[in-house]
C-alpha positions in Angstrom: -23.4 -25.3 -8.0 -21.8 -22.6 -5.8 -21.8 -19.1 -7.1 -18.4 -17.4 -7.6 -17.5 -14.8 -5.0 -17.5 -12.0 -7.6 -21.2 -12.7 -8.4 -22.0 -12.7 -4.7 -20.2 -9.4 -4.2 -22.1 -7.9 -7.1 -25.4 -9.2 -5.6 -24.5 -7.7 -2.2 -23.7 -4.3 -3.8 -27.0 -4.4 -5.7 -28.9 -5.3 -2.5 -27.3 -2.3 -0.8 -28.2 0.0 -3.6 -31.9 -1.1 -3.5 -31.9 -0.8 0.3 -30.4 2.7 0.3 -32.7 3.6 -2.6 -35.8 2.6 -0.5 -34.5 4.6 2.5 -33.9 7.6 0.3 -37.4 7.3 -1.2 -38.9 7.4 2.2 -36.9 10.5 3.1 -37.8 12.2 -0.2 -41.5 11.5 0.3 -41.4 13.2 3.7 -40.4 16.5 2.1 -43.3 18.9 1.8 -44.0 19.9 -1.8 -47.0 22.1 -1.5 -44.9 25.3 -1.7 -44.9 27.7 -4.7 -41.7 26.1 -6.0 -43.1 22.5 -6.2 -42.7 20.6 -9.4 -46.3 19.4 -9.3 -47.3 16.2 -11.0 -44.0 15.8 -12.9 -42.0 16.0 -9.6 -44.3 13.3 -8.1 -43.7 11.0 -11.1 -39.9 11.2 -10.9 -39.3 11.2 -7.2 -39.0 7.4 -7.2 -36.5 7.5 -10.0 -34.5 10.2 -8.2 -34.5 8.1 -5.0 -33.3 5.0 -6.8 -30.5 6.9 -8.5 -29.4 8.5 -5.2 -29.4 5.0 -3.7 -27.2 3.7 -6.5 -24.7 6.6 -6.2 -24.5 6.2 -2.4 -23.9 2.5 -2.7 -21.2 3.1 -5.4 -19.1 5.1 -3.0 -18.9 2.1 -0.7 -19.1 4.1 2.5 -22.5 2.8 3.6 -21.1 -0.5 4.8 -24.1 -2.8 4.2 -22.7 -4.7 1.2 -19.7 -6.2 3.0 -22.0 -7.5 5.8 -24.4 -9.0 3.3 -21.5 -10.6 1.4 -20.2 -12.1 4.6 -23.5 -13.6 5.4 -23.9 -15.0 1.9 -20.5 -16.6 2.1 -21.4 -18.2 5.5 -24.6 -19.5 4.1 -22.9 -21.0 1.1 -20.2 -22.6 3.3 -22.9 -24.0 5.5 -24.8 -25.4 2.5 -21.5 -27.0 1.2 -20.9 -28.6 4.6 -24.5 -30.0 4.7 -25.7 -27.7 7.5 
């Protein structure tokens, strides 16, 4: 049964948020933390959460542009499946 377009749009936005979150995580991990102002172990524990939330917020703004492309591909795949391709 084909998924409604709204569900696919939500899935595309969620994919974008995860993708941007992973990119952000890599960037955050590259920041040196061995200075006197480092948060120590607690900072290390919450860096992943921070990156995930940053990814969610960036995706919410809709300016990244990945979600519309993913949605377009999902629609094409669904149409191909419906046509027996």
